[in-house]
C-alpha positions in Angstrom: 19.4 114.8 72.6 18.4 118.4 72.4 20.7 121.2 73.3 17.8 123.2 74.7 16.9 123.1 78.3 13.6 121.4 79.1 11.8 124.7 79.8 12.7 126.2 76.4 11.9 122.9 74.7 8.4 122.8 76.3 7.8 126.4 75.3 8.7 125.6 71.7 6.4 122.6 71.8 3.6 124.7 73.3 4.0 127.3 70.6 3.9 124.7 67.8 0.8 123.1 69.4 -1.0 126.5 69.7 -0.1 127.2 66.0 -1.5 123.9 65.0 -4.7 124.4 67.0 -5.1 127.9 65.4 -4.6 126.3 62.0 -7.3 123.7 62.7 -9.7 126.3 63.9 -9.3 128.3 60.7 -9.7 125.2 58.6 -12.9 124.3 60.5 -14.3 127.8 60.0 -13.5 127.6 56.3 -15.2 124.2 55.9 -18.2 125.5 57.8 -18.5 128.5 55.5 -18.2 126.2 52.4 -21.0 124.0 53.8 -23.2 127.1 54.5 -22.7 128.2 50.8 -23.5 124.7 49.6 -26.7 124.6 51.6 -27.7 128.1 50.5 -27.1 127.2 46.8 -29.2 124.0 47.2 -32.0 125.8 48.8 -32.0 128.6 46.3 -32.0 126.1 43.4 -34.8 124.0 44.9 -36.9 127.2 45.6 -36.6 128.0 41.9 -37.8 124.6 40.8 -40.3 124.2 43.6 -41.5 127.5 45.1 -41.9 127.2 48.9 -39.4 124.4 49.2 -37.2 126.1 51.8 -40.2 127.2 53.9 -41.5 123.6 53.9 -38.1 122.2 54.7 -37.6 124.6 57.6 -41.1 123.8 58.9 -40.4 120.1 58.8 -37.0 120.6 60.4 -38.6 122.6 63.2 -41.1 119.7 63.9 -38.3 117.1 63.8 -36.1 119.2 66.2 -39.0 119.6 68.7 -39.7 115.9 68.6 -36.0 115.1 69.1 -35.8 117.5 72.0 -39.0 116.0 73.6 -37.7 112.5 73.2 -34.3 113.5 74.6 -35.9 115.0 77.7 -38.2 112.0 78.1 -35.3 109.6 77.9 -33.3 111.6 80.4 -36.1 111.4 82.9 -36.4 107.7 82.5 -32.6 107.2 82.8 -32.3 104.6 85.5 -28.8 103.5 84.9 -29.8 101.0 82.2 -28.1 101.2 78.8 -30.2 103.0 76.1 -30.9 99.8 74.1 -32.7 98.3 77.1 -35.2 101.1 77.4 
């Protein structure tokens, strides 16, 4: 058993948990930044080999996003309590 009283022990656990959460947030941000650099490098490389690649990619992405959002809104309006695979 621990020599600490329950309140102090809880505080120690809380501090450890907050420290772990902070560490995970920093790691998430670092991975996000690495991914952003990778995407930028890919886009820059593709633009060198095929000028206009990035502009075409973003145009297609915009169309796909708009279609996805329209489908999502349409499906929410039809939501009658049935599972999605039965629509």
